N, C-alpha and C positions, 0 to 999 in steps of 0.2 A: 793654072790654066789661063789662056788668053782671055781678054775682056770680051771679045765677041762670043767665045764659047760660053763664058760665064753668063752673058746676057741671055743666051738661049737656055742655059741651065736654070737661071733664075726664073724665066717665064714658065718653064716646065714646073718649077717649084710651086708657083701659084696654082697651076692646074692640079698639082698633087694635093692641094688642100680641098679639092672638090670631092664629093661622094663617089665612091667606087674607083677613083683613079688610082688608089694605092693598092687595089686588089692584085694579088699575084696570080700567075697561071695556076689553074686547078684549085682556086680558092673559092669557097662558098661565101656569098655575101650575107647569108642568113646566120650561119654559126661561125663563119670565118675560119673553118677548118679546111685542110687540103685533102683532096681525094683524086682519084685517077681518071675519072671519066667525065670531065666537064671543062669547058672553057671559062675564061675569066668572067666573073659576075653571075654565073649560073648557080642554081641551088643544088646542094647535094641531096641524095635520097633521104627521106625522113628517118629511115632505119639507121643511118650513119651518124645522126646528130645526137649530141648530149645536151640536155636542158641547161641553158645559161643560168647563172646564179646572180641574183640582185641583192646588193648590199648598200644600205644607206647609212651615212654617218650623221649623228644628231648632236655631236659636241666636238668642238675643236680645242677647248680649254676648260678649266674649272671656272665656272661662272657664265658659260654660254647661255643663250636664250632658251627659255622653256617652250617657245613656239615651235621648235624643231620636231619634237616627238610626234605630235598629232599630224603634222603635214606628211611626215614620212610613213607613219603607221597606217594612216587612212588613205593616203594618196600615192604611196610609193610602190605598192605591189611587191613587197620585200620578202626575201628569204631570211635575211639577217639584218639586225639593227645594231650598230656599233657606236661606242662612245669613247672618245679620246680626251682624257682630262689632264694628262701629266706633262710637265716640263721640268727642267732643272729647278726653276724657281718654285714650282708647285711642290716638288719633292722636299725642298727645304722647309716650306711652310708646314707641310704635313708631318715632317719629322719633329718640328717644334711642337705641334699639336699633340702628337703621340707622347712626347716627353712629359706633357702636363697630365695626360690621362691615358691609361692603357686601352681604353675603349675608343679612342680617337685615332686620327692618322689616315683616314680615308675621306673621299669627297662626299659629303652628305647630300649634295644636290642630286646625285645619282639615285639615292634612295627615295628622297621625299618629293623631288620635283619631276625627275625623269621616269621613275618606275611606278611609284605608289598610285598615281591617278590612272595609270593605263595598264596595270597588271592583268586585269581581266580580259581586256581586248588583245593584249599581247598573247595571252594563253589561248584565246579563241582563234586568233589568226594563224597560230603556229609559227609566228616569227620568233627566231632565236636571237638572244642578246649576248654580245661580248663587250666587255669594258675593262679598262685598266683603273677603274675607280677605286680599287683596293689600296692604291698608294703605298704607304708604309705599313698598312695593317689590313691586308685583304681578308683575313679570317673574320675580323670584326665587321668589315663591310658586308660579307656574306651573311653573318649572323643577324645583322640589322635587317637585311632584306628578307631573310628567311622568316623572321618574326612577322613582317608585314604580309607575306604570302600566306602564312598560316591563319592570320586574322581574316584574310580575304577568302579563306576556304579553298585555296588553289593548291593543286599538286604540281609544283614546278621544281625540277631538279636543278639545284644551284651548285655549280662546280667552282672550286677555288684553287688557284695555282700559287704555290709558294716556292721559295728557293732563291729569289733575287736578293733577299736581305742578307748581307754579309757582315753586319755590324759586330757579331760575336768574334769575328776573326781580325779585328782591328789591331790587336796587340801583335799577332803573328805577322801581319803586313808591315807593321812598323819595324819589327825585328829583322824582316827580310830586306829592308832598305828600299822599299817601293818608292818610286819617284813619279811625279806628274808626267804624263805622256806628251804634253805640249811644252810646258815650261821647264821641266827637269827639277822642279822644286822638291825638297825632301818631304816625306810623309808627315802630315801636320799633327799637332796636338789637338785635343778637344774635338774629336770626331763626333758628329751628331747623327749622321746616317751614312749608309753605304749600300748601294744597290747595283746589281748587275743588270744590264739590258738584255732580257731574255728574248727568245724568238717566238716563232709561230707554232712549232711542233707541239708544245704542251697544250696550246689552245685547241688545235685540231684533235689531239688525243682526248681531251675532255669532251668535245663534241661527239667523237666516236663512241664514248661511253654513255651517251644519251643525255648530256647536259642540255637544259633549256636556256640557262643563263650561265655565262662563264665570267668570273671576276678574277683579274690578275693584279699583281703589284706592278713593279717597273718592268716594262718590256719596250722594245722599239715600237714606235707609234704605228708603223705600217703592219705589224704582225697581227693586229686585231682584225685586219681584212684578209691577210694571207692565210691565217689560221682556218677560217671557214672555207676558203677556196681549196686548201689542201684536203680538208675533210670531205668536201663535196665531190672533188674530182680525183682524189687518190694520187695526187702528184707525189712522185718519189723524191728522195733526198738528192738524187743526182740529176734531176730534170731542171737544171739551173736556169734555162731560158724561161721556163714556166714560172719558177719561183721568183725570178726577177720581175716578170710581168705582173704577177700578183702583188709583189712588193710595191711596184710603181702605182698600181691601182690604189693601194693603201696610202701611199705617199700623197697622191693627188687629193684624196678626200679626207685625210686625217684632220685637217684644219677646218672642217666644216665649210662655210660659205666662202672661204678664201678662193675656192676654185669656181664659184658660181657668181662672181662679180664683186665679192667683198674685197675691199682695199685695192681695187683694180685701178691701173693708171688712168684709164678713161672713165673715171667714176661718174662723170656727167652723163654717160650713155647707159648707165645701169638703172633700170626702173625699180620702183617699189621696194626700197630698202626695208621698210617696215615689215614686209612679208617675204624677205629674201629666201629663195629656195635652198634647201640643204642638199648636198650632192648624193647621187646614186651611181654606183658602177654596176654595169651588167657585164659579167665576164663569162667567156666560153671556156671550154675545157682545154683549148689550145693556147690560152693566154691572151688572146685579143679581147679588148673590152671597149665599151662605150661609157662616157660620163654624161649624165643628164641630171635632171631635178624633177620634182613633182610638177604636174601640170597646174596651171593657174597660180603659180607662185612668182614672186619677183626675182630680181637678179638677172644674170646673163651667163649663158654657156657659149663660149666662142673659142677660137684658136687662142686669142690673147689671154683670156681669163685662165685657161687651163695651162698654157705655156708659162705664164707667170708663176703658177703654183709648182710646176715642174722644177723650176730653178730656185724655189724657196728653200732656204736652209740646207743647202747641200754644199759639199766641197768639190772634190774632183769628180765630175760626173761619170768618168770611166771606172771609178773605183768607189762606188757608194756601198760601203761595207755594212752588212747586216748579219745577224746570227745564222740565218738560213742560206744566204747567198751573197756574193759580191756582184753588184749590179753595174751595168754599163748603160747609162742613159744618153750617151752622147749622140746616138743616131736614132733616137725615138722620133716618130712623126705624129703629128696631131692633125686630124682632118675634120672639118665641119660637115655635119650631115645636113643635106639640103632639106629645107622645109621642116626641120625639127630642131629643138633646142638640145642638141647633143653633139658630141665629138667622138670620133673613134681614135684609139691610141694603139700603136703597135711599133715594133722595132726594138724592144728591150732585149738585152743580152745578159747572161749571167755566167758566173764562174764559181769556183770553190770559195766558201767563206773561210774566215779565220778560225783557228782552233782555240781562240781566246774570246771571252766576253769583254766588252767595254764596261767599266765600272765607274760610277759617279759617287764619290763621297762628298759630304758637306762637313765643314768644320767651323767652329765659332771663332771669330776674329774681331773682337771688340764690339762697338756699338755705333749706331748712326742716328741722325735726326735731320729732318728736312723742314725748313720754313718756307711757306709759299704765301707771298703777300702781294696784294694788288695796289698799284700806285697810278694816279691819274694826274693830268694837267701838263702844261708845257714842260719840255725837257724831262719827260718821265723816265727815260732810260738812264739819264745822268743821275736823277734823284734816286732811282732804285739802286744803282750801283754804289753810290755814296752811302746810302742807308745800310746796305749789306756790309760794306767794308767797315763802317763804324760799329756795327754789332760785333763783328769779328774782333776789332781792336779792343772794344770794351771787355768782351769775355776773355780775351787773352790776358788782359791786365788782371782780371779776377783770378785766372788760372795761376798766374805768376805769384800773386799774393798768397794763394792757398797752397802753393807748392805742387801744383798739378802740371803735367806735361802739356805741350802744345797739341793742337789737333793733329791727327795722323794724316788726314787729307781733308781738303776743302774744295767744293765745286760751287762757283757763283755763276749764275746765268740769268740774264735779263731777257725774259721771254717777251717778244714783241719788238726787240731790237735786233733780232736775227743772230743772236750770239751763237746758236748752234751751227751757223754757216761759217763761223770763223772769219777768215779774210774775204769770203765771198758775200758778206752781209751788205745790204743796201739801205740807205736812207735812215739810219738809226737816229739821227738828230731830229727827225720829223715825228718821232713817236710821241703820241699824246696820252697813251695809256699802256701800261706794261705790267708784267708780273715778275716779282723777284723770286728766283729759285735759289735758295741757299741751303746746301746740303753739306753736312760735316760728319767726320768719322773720328772717334776717340777710343782709346783702349779702356777708359773707365766710364761707367755709366753716370756717375755723379757729375762728371764734367759736362756731359751733354744735358743733364737736368738744369744746370746753370744756363747753358745756351738757350734751352727752351723757355726759361723764364724771362730772358732778356729780349725776346722778339716784340712783345706787346708794347714795352716802353718806347719803341720807335714811333708809335702812333701819336705820342705827345711831345717827344723831345728831338725829333729828327725832321724828315722831309714833310712838307705839306702835301696833301692828296693821298696819303696812305690810307686806303679805304677799308681794307679787310685783311685778316689773317685766315687764309683758307683752311678750314678744318679746325680752327682754334689753335691752342698751344701745341707746338710740335711734339710728336710722340717719339720717345726714345725706344729703339728696338735693336735686338741683337743682329749682328751681321753674320750670315752664313755664306761661306765661299765654297765654290766647287773645286774638286780635286779628281782628275781623271787618270785611270790606269787600266792596264789589261790584266786579266786573270784567266788561267786555263779553264776551259769549259768542263774538262773532266773532273775538276774539283768543285763544281757547283751541283748541289743535290736538289733536284726539282721534284716536288710532290703534288699530287692532285687529291683534293678532298671533294666529296660529294655530300651535300647537306650536312656539312660539319664533320664528316667521318673520313679518315684517310683511306683511300682505296687503291692508290697505285703510285709507284715511283716511276718517273720518266727516265728512260734509258736513252742517252744520246749516242748516236753512231758517229764516232769521230773519224771514220774512214773517209768521209766526204768533207774534210776540212784541210787547210794548209797551215803550216806553222807560222808563217810570216803574217804580219798585219800591215797592209799597205795604207797608211794614213794619208800619204801624199807622194806622188811621183812627179818627176820633172815634166811639166806640161809640154805637149806637142803643139807648137805654134805653126799653123798652116801659113804658107806664104801668100801674101796678098798679091793678086795678079800684077805683074810688072807693067802691063799696059793699061792699068786701071785709070780711067780718065780723071783729071782734076778739073777745077773750074773756079769761077769767081764767087760762088755762092757759099753761104753759111747757114747752118740750121741749128736750132736748139735740139738737144738729144731727144726731147719729148716729141719732136716732129718725126723722128725716125725710129723710135723704139719704145717699148714698154719696159718698166723696171719693177723689181720686187726685191726687198731686202729682209733679212732676218738674222738670227743669232744662234750660236752654240757656245755657251760659256762666254769667254772673252774674245771670241772670234765672230766677226760679222761677215755676211756674204751679200753681194749685190748681183742679181741676175739681170741681164740686159737682153731683151728679145727684139729682133728687128721686126718692124711692122710689115716689111716686104722683103723677099729674098734679095732683091737688087740693092737694098741698103746694107746688107750684111758685110760685104768686103770693105765698105767705107767705115763701118763700125770697127772692124778688125784693124784697119789702118790707124784710126784716130784714137781708139780706146785701148792703149797699151797699159800694162800693169803700172808702168812708171807714171803715166798721166793720171791714173786713178789714185795712186799713192800720193802724188803731189796735191791733188785736189782735196784729199782728206787728211793732209798732214796735221791739221789742227786737232784731230781726234786720236791719232796714233801715238802710242806710248812706246818710246824706244829705250833700249838698254845700251850697253857698251859694245854690242856685237856688230852694229851697223847692218844687221840682217835686213834684206828686203822683206817688207811686211805685207805686200799685196801680190797675190798670184792670180793669173788669169787662166781660165780653162774655156774650151770651146765645146758647144753643142750644135754641130752643123745640121742635125736633124730638124731642129726648130729654129735654126738661124739665130743662135743665142750665144752670149758670152757670160761666164760666171766669174766674179771677182771675190776672192777670199781675203779678208782684211784681218790680220792677226793683231792682238793687243789694241783693239779699237773701241772697246766698250767700257773702259774704266773698271775692269774686273767682271762686268756682266752681271745680269740678274739682280738680286737684292744686295749684292756686294757693291754695285755701282752707285755713285752719287749723282749721276746724270739724270736729266729728265727723259732721256731716251736710252735706257740701259740695254735695250735689245736691238738697237740699230734699225728700228722700224722706219725711220724717216730717211735713212741713207739713200735709198733708191730714189725717193722724191727729190732729195737735194741734188742728186746727179743729173736730174732732168734739165737743169739750166746750163749744163756744160755745152759749150759751143763747138760744133763740128765744122771745121773750116776747109776752104779750098776744095770744094766739091762742085760737080756740075749741077744742073737743074734736075735734081733727082725726081721731083714730082712729075716732070714731063716724061720720064722714062717709063712710068707705069700707066700713063693715060692711054 
């Protein structure tokens, strides 16, 4: 489109962020449903409304704050309270715990911190709870909670969903020649865990059967929100737009305060981190919903905070594939509600999901150890680097003398010298205090025990100003790496238990699936307006956009959201996949294929770009030796990128 047309379109886009501007003809502003006898913004008759459902998320990961439950329980006016604890890293840790004891493998925080102090009030309020705290051992998790409820004299029905654990089939998978869906690597030896990402239908069915609390093992994170919405509204398997909307609601709140101002680009504008509000979605039966937080809590709900979470840890926004639906988030819009700390979200579309589940297996691949040492004084970066290199040289000499192999991998980083920025680092020679990050991998545990013993002697025999070894002598730990593949849904047997007793098998209807699994398709790159004005000005990306980055295995993503619609075409013109790939060249690991490692996708609904960076995290998770194994800082690092040859963009929106 021409620039003049885009200018008008962009200004309309600003208006679209205002309350009620997004309402469609015959749409009720109360329940956001459509009906036949009203103009825009009027209310439909009460008899035609269905009560919205309020869901609060009290945990975004294993180890989240205990302050979330009371603020949501007592100030959220909830129907459901959900907890998301699992990630690929967490599943690896829980698998290791279960290997040590058959009664472990779940997240104990859920039992002792989140539930035990509040069980009576949860029961009294009628709030129902859904959590994936079961990890690799959901039945043990349910049994532990059941014991506490009995001691409290409460009658709460606790449902458990099983079937995600496929570890008993590992030999069959190996014989079948299963390969990794991203790298193509063969099925590994030493499998430690293997779990399918289940969907929302088993959760909704457990609620249908009267469960007060539902505990699952591995499932997609958003399903803990979609499940209660299916239960509440009776959404059918082929109502894909509704299922996609419910999945987006789950995606936005599954990481707790990350959508209420946590890790927000404009962090300096977010008040009261100590009391940051946890998110609540209020969803109507037609799939439209608002995102808010309890009153009198800190944090911030805005277009920016929620849009950042929308682009967090996704790949192709047009094909966000889940067990219940394949979602298209590319034209979602987010609108701030005037005079309220809330936004409305709509525009999600859905299509048939895959007939396969995604499976994550973890396998043992040697051992790792990390030394973290503080060094101070003039030329600290240089001292730190030489210290680390000397430790490596000494231990390698010892390995050679003992007949041990060399390290499989080494990662040396001087924190404070901006090593993470690679060629974009500034002023490293001026550093007067730094932290040595020296992480190593070896196939044999005893080799790393030698490494661990040789850190402390640096304090007396190497650089001056070495002040501390953080955490003491490095701990040697096993490396668990992820392995992803697809498995037919029809071959996964899902069961529901109630109070420890098996009550039902979940029957999946495969008529609403497709055989192919679209992990990535060629992105559609919209043309930048040919008459887009240029100019003599330059801006840092932070002046024009918000960013948010995250991970999936060894893949990172960076979402870039324009601060104003008029900035969007300039971002599209400047931020090509080639530019971003060159900027992050120092973290990308290439093979012999010369494959392009960065792909760009567009989300014009929120004026955003999403960049997917393959082979960028050094293996990812606990397999990575880096200080940022999940790419959390990638978005922040990109903020310094210079956008050149543009007009005075600030004056365009004044």
